[in-house]
N, CA, C and O of each residue as an XYZ file, in Angstrom:
584
protein
N      -0.921    -24.651      0.460
C      -0.138    -23.525      0.936
C      -0.891    -22.881      2.107
O      -2.121    -22.850      2.128
N      -0.135    -22.371      3.070
C      -0.699    -21.720      4.245
C      -0.594    -20.206      4.095
O       0.373    -19.698      3.526
N      -1.581    -19.494      4.602
C      -1.593    -18.032      4.558
C      -1.762    -17.527      5.988
O      -2.626    -17.997      6.728
N      -0.926    -16.567      6.364
C      -1.003    -15.987      7.710
C      -2.052    -14.881      7.728
O      -1.950    -13.916      6.970
N      -3.060    -15.016      8.591
C      -4.038    -13.954      8.801
C      -3.755    -13.329     10.163
O      -2.870    -13.784     10.886
N      -4.498    -12.300     10.507
C      -4.268    -11.624     11.792
C      -4.694    -12.460     12.992
O      -4.379    -12.110     14.130
N      -5.411    -13.564     12.755
C      -5.809    -14.427     13.868
C      -5.235    -15.835     13.742
O      -5.606    -16.721     14.513
N      -4.343    -16.055     12.792
C      -3.702    -17.362     12.648
C      -3.619    -17.793     11.197
O      -4.136    -17.135     10.295
N      -2.950    -18.920     11.002
C      -2.783    -19.446      9.644
C      -4.042    -20.152      9.160
O      -4.777    -20.762      9.936
N      -4.267    -20.047      7.845
C      -5.354    -20.786      7.210
C      -4.806    -21.422      5.939
O      -3.760    -21.014      5.434
N      -5.500    -22.402      5.434
C      -5.130    -22.999      4.162
C      -5.582    -22.060      3.050
O      -6.667    -21.485      3.128
N      -4.764    -21.902      2.026
C      -5.109    -20.978      0.934
C      -6.419    -21.358      0.246
O      -7.064    -20.504     -0.361
N      -6.815    -22.607      0.331
C      -8.091    -23.033     -0.254
C      -9.277    -22.379      0.456
O     -10.385    -22.354     -0.080
N      -9.047    -21.851      1.660
C     -10.113    -21.211      2.438
C     -10.161    -19.693      2.271
O     -10.915    -19.019      2.973
N      -9.365    -19.150      1.351
C      -9.380    -17.698      1.145
C     -10.686    -17.225      0.524
O     -11.210    -16.184      0.919
N     -11.213    -17.956     -0.426
C     -12.456    -17.554     -1.091
C     -12.297    -16.252     -1.849
O     -11.188    -15.857     -2.210
N     -13.425    -15.588     -2.086
C     -13.397    -14.292     -2.771
C     -12.615    -13.307     -1.905
O     -12.891    -13.149     -0.716
N     -11.631    -12.645     -2.526
C     -10.688    -11.815     -1.770
C     -10.595    -10.403     -2.320
O     -10.467    -10.204     -3.528
N     -10.657     -9.437     -1.440
C     -10.355     -8.046     -1.793
C      -8.884     -7.846     -1.457
O      -8.487     -7.985     -0.300
N      -8.067     -7.517     -2.466
C      -6.621     -7.566     -2.277
C      -5.953     -6.259     -1.865
O      -4.764     -6.267     -1.548
N      -6.664     -5.148     -1.856
C      -6.040     -3.897     -1.403
C      -7.119     -2.982     -0.841
O      -7.689     -2.149     -1.546
N      -7.377     -3.159      0.427
C      -8.384     -2.355      1.131
C      -7.787     -1.936      2.465
O      -6.798     -2.510      2.920
N      -8.390     -0.937      3.087
C      -7.911     -0.495      4.394
C      -9.072     -0.389      5.375
O     -10.122      0.169      5.056
N      -8.869     -0.934      6.578
C      -9.851     -0.716      7.631
C      -9.764      0.721      8.110
O     -10.779      1.358      8.392
N      -8.537      1.227      8.198
C      -8.325      2.568      8.714
C      -6.946      3.027      8.275
O      -6.001      2.239      8.262
N      -6.828      4.284      7.921
C      -5.521      4.862      7.588
C      -5.499      6.301      8.076
O      -6.509      7.004      8.035
N      -4.344      6.720      8.530
C      -4.181      8.109      8.983
C      -2.771      8.566      8.623
O      -1.856      7.751      8.505
N      -2.609      9.846      8.453
C      -1.292     10.406      8.150
C      -0.500     10.547      9.436
O      -1.079     10.756     10.502
N       0.834     10.435      9.347
C       1.652     10.660     10.542
C       1.356     12.032     11.136
O       1.301     13.032     10.422
N       1.170     12.063     12.431
C       0.859     13.311     13.118
C      -0.626     13.572     13.273
O      -1.017     14.522     13.950
N      -1.462     12.743     12.657
C      -2.918     12.954     12.727
C      -3.430     12.930     14.159
O      -4.421     13.585     14.483
N      -2.751     12.172     15.014
C      -3.213     12.092     16.413
C      -3.101     13.425     17.139
O      -3.692     13.604     18.204
N      -2.350     14.357     16.571
C      -2.199     15.678     17.190
C      -3.165     16.722     16.624
O      -3.106     17.892     17.000
N      -4.044     16.300     15.730
C      -4.985     17.220     15.090
C      -6.399     16.886     15.576
O      -7.035     15.978     15.040
N      -6.898     17.613     16.586
C      -8.169     17.260     17.241
C      -9.380     17.043     16.320
O     -10.189     16.162     16.614
N      -9.547     17.795     15.228
C     -10.738     17.554     14.404
C     -10.837     16.154     13.799
O     -11.917     15.748     13.370
N      -9.738     15.415     13.756
C      -9.828     14.084     13.160
C      -9.541     12.967     14.167
O      -9.105     11.881     13.784
N      -9.781     13.230     15.435
C      -9.635     12.189     16.448
C     -10.731     11.144     16.238
O     -11.875     11.488     15.944
N     -10.379      9.891     16.389
C     -11.324      8.798     16.151
C     -11.441      7.959     17.418
O     -10.441      7.510     17.978
N     -12.671      7.758     17.855
C     -12.951      6.903     19.000
C     -12.812      5.442     18.557
O     -13.466      5.022     17.603
N     -11.969      4.671     19.240
C     -11.694      3.298     18.816
C     -12.947      2.429     18.793
O     -13.135      1.657     17.852
N     -13.797      2.532     19.790
C     -15.000      1.684     19.796
C     -15.909      2.021     18.616
O     -16.511      1.124     18.026
N     -16.013      3.297     18.269
C     -16.792      3.701     17.090
C     -16.154      3.113     15.832
O     -16.852      2.597     14.960
N     -14.826      3.194     15.744
C     -14.117      2.674     14.582
C     -14.333      1.169     14.431
O     -14.584      0.689     13.325
N     -14.238      0.432     15.521
C     -14.463     -1.017     15.475
C     -15.870     -1.307     14.964
O     -16.051     -2.162     14.097
N     -16.864     -0.602     15.494
C     -18.246     -0.830     15.060
C     -18.435     -0.523     13.573
O     -19.143     -1.252     12.877
N     -17.810      0.547     13.085
C     -17.904      0.882     11.657
C     -17.260     -0.204     10.798
O     -17.807     -0.600      9.768
N     -16.100     -0.679     11.228
C     -15.413     -1.728     10.471
C     -16.224     -3.018     10.453
O     -16.336     -3.670      9.415
N     -16.787     -3.385     11.597
C     -17.603     -4.598     11.683
C     -18.818     -4.469     10.765
O     -19.152     -5.405     10.038
N     -19.463     -3.335     10.798
C     -20.641     -3.095      9.960
C     -20.296     -3.194      8.466
O     -21.006     -3.849      7.703
N     -19.210     -2.543      8.060
C     -18.850     -2.501      6.638
C     -18.305     -3.837      6.141
O     -18.617     -4.255      5.027
N     -17.496     -4.508      6.954
C     -17.016     -5.816      6.527
C     -18.142     -6.844      6.534
O     -18.164     -7.759      5.711
N     -19.068     -6.687      7.465
C     -20.245     -7.561      7.448
C     -21.032     -7.411      6.159
O     -21.547     -8.389      5.617
N     -21.123     -6.183      5.672
C     -21.847     -5.931      4.416
C     -21.144     -6.570      3.223
O     -21.804     -7.141      2.355
N     -19.807     -6.484      3.166
C     -19.133     -7.099      2.019
C     -19.096     -8.623      2.159
O     -19.022     -9.341      1.162
N     -19.147     -9.105      3.391
C     -19.231    -10.554      3.595
C     -20.546    -11.077      3.022
O     -20.598    -12.184      2.485
N     -21.603    -10.282      3.137
C     -22.899    -10.661      2.570
C     -22.840    -10.811      1.050
O     -23.692    -11.474      0.459
N     -21.840    -10.201      0.418
C     -21.654    -10.323     -1.033
C     -20.691    -11.454     -1.382
O     -20.288    -11.591     -2.537
N     -20.326    -12.251     -0.409
C     -19.490    -13.415     -0.666
C     -18.000    -13.213     -0.476
O     -17.221    -14.122     -0.765
N     -17.580    -12.054      0.000
C     -16.158    -11.823      0.244
C     -15.773    -12.556      1.531
O     -16.423    -12.404      2.565
N     -14.700    -13.357      1.448
C     -14.261    -14.108      2.626
C     -12.924    -13.638      3.175
O     -12.583    -13.923      4.323
N     -12.160    -12.908      2.346
C     -10.837    -12.462      2.776
C     -10.617    -11.014      2.371
O     -11.025    -10.588      1.290
N      -9.977    -10.274      3.241
C      -9.725     -8.844      3.096
C      -8.234     -8.639      3.353
O      -7.746     -8.944      4.441
N      -7.509     -8.127      2.361
C      -6.073     -7.877      2.530
C      -5.878     -6.388      2.799
O      -6.251     -5.546      1.982
N      -5.293     -6.075      3.947
C      -5.054     -4.682      4.334
C      -3.556     -4.406      4.293
O      -2.826     -4.820      5.194
N      -3.087     -3.702      3.244
C      -1.661     -3.411      3.120
C      -1.242     -2.105      3.800
O      -0.296     -1.452      3.359
N      -1.928     -1.732      4.852
C      -1.639     -0.460      5.518
C      -0.211     -0.439      6.054
O       0.148     -1.263      6.896
N       0.601      0.493      5.576
C       1.971      0.575      6.090
C       1.983      1.180      7.491
O       1.020      1.815      7.920
N       3.070      0.974      8.176
C       3.171      1.420      9.557
C       2.977      2.932      9.685
O       2.399      3.399     10.666
N       3.462      3.707      8.691
C       3.328      5.164      8.783
C       1.884      5.644      8.688
O       1.571      6.759      9.105
N       1.010      4.813      8.143
C      -0.398      5.201      8.007
C      -1.265      4.607      9.105
O      -2.490      4.580      8.988
N      -0.635      4.132     10.166
C      -1.392      3.705     11.336
C      -1.788      2.245     11.364
O      -2.827      1.909     11.933
N      -0.995      1.363     10.767
C      -1.320     -0.070     10.795
C      -1.629     -0.479     12.225
O      -0.855     -0.194     13.140
N      -2.764     -1.148     12.419
C      -3.195     -1.553     13.757
C      -3.665     -3.003     13.690
O      -4.837     -3.275     13.430
N      -2.747     -3.919     13.924
C      -3.053     -5.340     13.806
C      -4.067     -5.769     14.870
O      -4.872     -6.668     14.626
N      -4.035     -5.139     16.037
C      -5.018     -5.450     17.075
C      -6.433     -5.129     16.613
O      -7.361     -5.903     16.848
N      -6.596     -3.982     15.952
C      -7.897     -3.613     15.389
C      -8.325     -4.640     14.347
O      -9.470     -5.093     14.345
N      -7.402     -5.002     13.466
C      -7.720     -5.985     12.417
C      -8.151     -7.315     13.018
O      -9.110     -7.927     12.547
N      -7.450     -7.768     14.054
C      -7.784     -9.046     14.683
C      -9.157     -8.992     15.347
O      -9.944     -9.932     15.233
N      -9.439     -7.896     16.035
C     -10.752     -7.756     16.690
C     -11.879     -7.777     15.668
O     -12.891     -8.451     15.861
N     -11.699     -7.042     14.588
C     -12.732     -6.996     13.543
C     -12.864     -8.363     12.869
O     -13.977     -8.820     12.606
N     -11.736     -9.016     12.591
C     -11.753    -10.338     11.965
C     -12.554    -11.332     12.799
O     -13.384    -12.072     12.272
N     -12.298    -11.341     14.094
C     -13.017    -12.274     14.981
C     -14.514    -11.965     15.030
O     -15.344    -12.874     14.998
N     -14.847    -10.691     15.106
C     -16.265    -10.317     15.216
C     -17.051    -10.567     13.931
O     -18.222    -10.943     13.977
N     -16.403    -10.356     12.790
C     -17.111    -10.520     11.513
C     -17.015    -11.959     11.009
O     -17.901    -12.428     10.294
N     -15.947    -12.656     11.378
C     -15.744    -13.997     10.840
C     -15.167    -13.940      9.432
O     -15.474    -14.787      8.594
N     -14.334    -12.945      9.178
C     -13.697    -12.793      7.872
C     -12.193    -12.893      8.049
O     -11.640    -12.427      9.045
N     -11.531    -13.512      7.062
C     -10.073    -13.562      7.058
C      -9.543    -12.165      6.752
O      -9.977    -11.534      5.789
N      -8.613    -11.683      7.561
C      -7.938    -10.420      7.267
C      -6.447    -10.713      7.233
O      -5.875    -11.225      8.196
N      -5.826    -10.377      6.100
C      -4.392    -10.540      5.931
C      -3.773     -9.153      6.053
O      -4.154     -8.222      5.343
N      -2.826     -9.033      6.953
C      -2.130     -7.766      7.169
C      -0.755     -7.864      6.539
O       0.034     -8.745      6.881
N      -0.473     -6.967      5.626
C       0.862     -6.965      5.037
C       1.782     -6.124      5.910
O       1.333     -5.483      6.860
N       3.052     -6.129      5.588
C       4.022     -5.339      6.333
C       4.755     -4.425      5.371
O       4.732     -4.635      4.158
N       5.392     -3.432      5.909
C       6.207     -2.579      5.058
C       6.027     -1.112      5.341
O       5.328     -0.715      6.274
N       6.674     -0.315      4.514
C       6.663      1.132      4.626
C       6.144      1.745      3.339
O       6.291      1.160      2.265
N       5.543      2.909      3.440
C       5.030      3.649      2.297
C       6.167      4.509      1.777
O       6.717      5.316      2.526
N       6.528      4.358      0.520
C       7.683      5.061     -0.027
C       7.296      6.297     -0.814
O       6.207      6.369     -1.383
N       8.191      7.260     -0.843
C       7.953      8.512     -1.553
C       7.668      8.329     -3.028
O       7.051      9.197     -3.645
N       8.096      7.238     -3.601
C       7.888      7.022     -5.031
C       6.412      7.163     -5.403
O       6.091      7.482     -6.547
N       5.513      6.927     -4.444
C       4.082      7.045     -4.708
C       3.516      8.372     -4.245
O       2.299      8.557     -4.261
N       4.360      9.295     -3.834
C       3.891     10.631     -3.521
C       3.772     10.976     -2.056
O       3.545     12.142     -1.732
N       3.912     10.039     -1.169
C       3.761     10.314      0.253
C       5.080     10.832      0.817
O       6.131     10.263      0.520
N       5.059     11.878      1.610
C       6.304     12.423      2.142
C       6.857     11.597      3.297
O       6.956     12.085      4.422
N       7.212     10.368      3.022
C       7.730      9.459      4.031
C       9.143      9.853      4.443
O       9.829     10.586      3.730
N       9.561      9.366      5.583
C      10.925      9.617      6.004
C      11.878      8.624      5.374
O      13.094      8.763      5.508
N      11.340      7.611      4.681
C      12.178      6.608      4.028
C      12.916      7.185      2.838
O      12.554      8.241      2.321
N      13.945      6.492      2.411
C      14.691      6.896      1.231
C      14.679      5.733      0.257
O      14.495      4.582      0.653
N      14.873      6.033     -1.008
C      14.946      4.967     -1.998
C      16.079      5.250     -2.960
O      16.544      6.384     -3.074
N      16.502      4.256     -3.624
C      17.650      4.384     -4.512
C      17.277      5.151     -5.765
O      16.255      4.879     -6.396
N      18.109      6.106     -6.116
C      17.888      6.863     -7.342
C      18.185      6.021     -8.566
O      17.655      6.288     -9.645
N      19.021      5.014     -8.416
C      19.359      4.177     -9.567
C      18.159      3.390    -10.059
O      18.159      2.936    -11.204
N      17.141      3.213     -9.238
C      15.986      2.408     -9.620
C      14.712      3.195     -9.397
O      14.372      3.505     -8.255
N      14.011      3.521    -10.450
C      12.732      4.223    -10.337
C      11.564      3.245    -10.260
O      10.436      3.661     -9.996
N      11.802      1.981    -10.481
C      10.747      0.985    -10.517
C      10.572      0.331     -9.157
O      11.532     -0.220     -8.618
N       9.346      0.378     -8.575
C       9.115     -0.295     -7.289
C       9.411     -1.781     -7.376
O       9.851     -2.378     -6.394
N       9.176     -2.400     -8.547
C       9.421     -3.826     -8.695
C      10.905     -4.121     -8.606
O      11.320     -5.014     -7.867
N      11.716     -3.371     -9.361
C      13.152     -3.630     -9.305
C      13.716     -3.199     -7.957
O      14.695     -3.774     -7.482
N      13.101     -2.184     -7.333
C      13.566     -1.736     -6.026
C      13.371     -2.840     -4.995
O      14.218     -3.027     -4.121
N      12.262     -3.574     -5.085
C      11.984     -4.610     -4.103
C      12.957     -5.773     -4.236
O      13.104     -6.560     -3.301
N      13.623     -5.896     -5.379
C      14.593     -6.965     -5.575
C      15.967     -6.612     -4.998
O      16.825     -7.486     -4.870
N      16.181     -5.359     -4.653
C      17.474     -4.936     -4.105
C      17.577     -5.346     -2.644
O      16.592     -5.322     -1.906
N      18.753     -5.713     -2.250
C      18.969     -5.996     -0.835
C      19.135     -4.665     -0.113
O      19.527     -3.679     -0.737
N      18.846     -4.610      1.191
C      19.056     -3.367      1.938
C      20.499     -2.887      1.832
O      20.746     -1.682      1.773
N      21.453     -3.816      1.808
C      22.860     -3.434      1.702
C      23.129     -2.762      0.365
O      23.794     -1.727      0.312
N      22.616     -3.346     -0.719
C      22.827     -2.760     -2.052
C      22.223     -1.375     -2.121
O      22.786     -0.479     -2.750
N      21.081     -1.193     -1.479
C      20.426      0.107     -1.498
C      21.257      1.131     -0.736
O      21.436      2.257     -1.201
N      21.766      0.748      0.430
C      22.585      1.675      1.218
C      23.853      2.061      0.480
O      24.325      3.193      0.587
N      24.404      1.111     -0.273
C      25.638      1.377     -0.994
C      25.403      2.231     -2.233
O      26.318      2.905     -2.705
N      24.203      2.206     -2.753
C      23.879      3.007     -3.933
C      23.690      4.460     -3.497
O      23.632      4.765     -2.305
N      23.599      5.330     -4.470
C      23.357      6.742     -4.155
C      21.894      6.889     -3.772
O      21.025      6.945     -4.642
N      21.622      6.951     -2.486
C      20.240      7.060     -2.013
C      19.940      8.498     -1.608
O      20.785      9.196     -1.048
N      18.735      8.916     -1.901
C      18.279     10.255     -1.542
C      16.773     10.246     -1.558
O      16.172      9.344     -2.141
N      16.137     11.231     -0.929
C      14.684     11.291     -0.989
C      14.218     11.318     -2.435
O      14.755     12.060     -3.258
N      13.227     10.514     -2.733
C      12.718     10.446     -4.101
C      11.868     11.655     -4.420
O      11.215     12.211     -3.537
N      11.872     12.053     -5.640
C      11.008     13.126     -6.112
C       9.871     12.490     -6.876
O      10.092     11.563     -7.655
N       8.682     12.960     -6.673
C       7.540     12.381     -7.357
C       6.557     13.464     -7.733
O       6.322     14.405     -6.975
N       5.988     13.321     -8.910
C       4.922     14.222     -9.338
C       3.552     13.633     -9.043
O       2.525     14.260     -9.304
N       3.544     12.418     -8.495
C       2.277     11.762     -8.199
C       1.590     12.453     -7.028
O       2.256     12.852     -6.073
N       0.276     12.601     -7.086
C      -0.436     13.207     -5.955
C      -0.439     12.250     -4.776
O      -0.436     11.035     -4.973
N      -0.444     12.771     -3.556
C      -0.508     11.876     -2.395
C      -1.835     11.141     -2.360
O      -2.854     11.636     -2.842
N      -1.801      9.955     -1.783
C      -3.037      9.194     -1.628
C      -3.989      9.978     -0.733
O      -3.562     10.621      0.226
N      -5.257      9.925     -1.043
C      -6.248     10.662     -0.263
C      -7.078      9.714      0.571
O      -7.337      8.581      0.165
N      -7.486     10.166      1.711
C      -8.328      9.368      2.587
C      -9.600     10.172      2.868
O      -9.543     11.348      3.230
N     -10.747      9.513      2.692
C     -12.014     10.192      2.970
C     -12.516      9.801      4.348
O     -12.446      8.635      4.735
N     -13.008     10.750      5.067
C     -13.623     10.469      6.366
C     -15.110     10.328      6.138
O     -15.744     11.212      5.561
N     -15.663      9.228      6.586
C     -17.099      8.991      6.382
C     -17.823      9.008      7.683
O     -19.041      8.826      7.713
């Protein structure tokens, strides 16, 4: 089986030890307008290279980054870091839904509270169902600045 990484396809036999849910970088929508949390890209690249190099030393060969577009998915950053470190980085696609507590602009079907069953719905079925912003008691995901 073939797996798409940010720098090309690889054979699944070459995945090795894999971290399946990590982020190189995440930011909330609108963060670019808040000066105290501005991030210099070259500094960010160096931090990512340093940290992925450290986990590579522990035998990790693949890093899966499921960063949704609303949290600043940056495939160019992932590709640059992947090439510099020599680690497979798999970038997933998608949107962060309110069901997990994030105030996304997306909507989800009220008929289905389960993310698993929701993913089985076609976009047409979802639009035809009674859709509205989801309510969640879950706390929003937190991001630490290091």
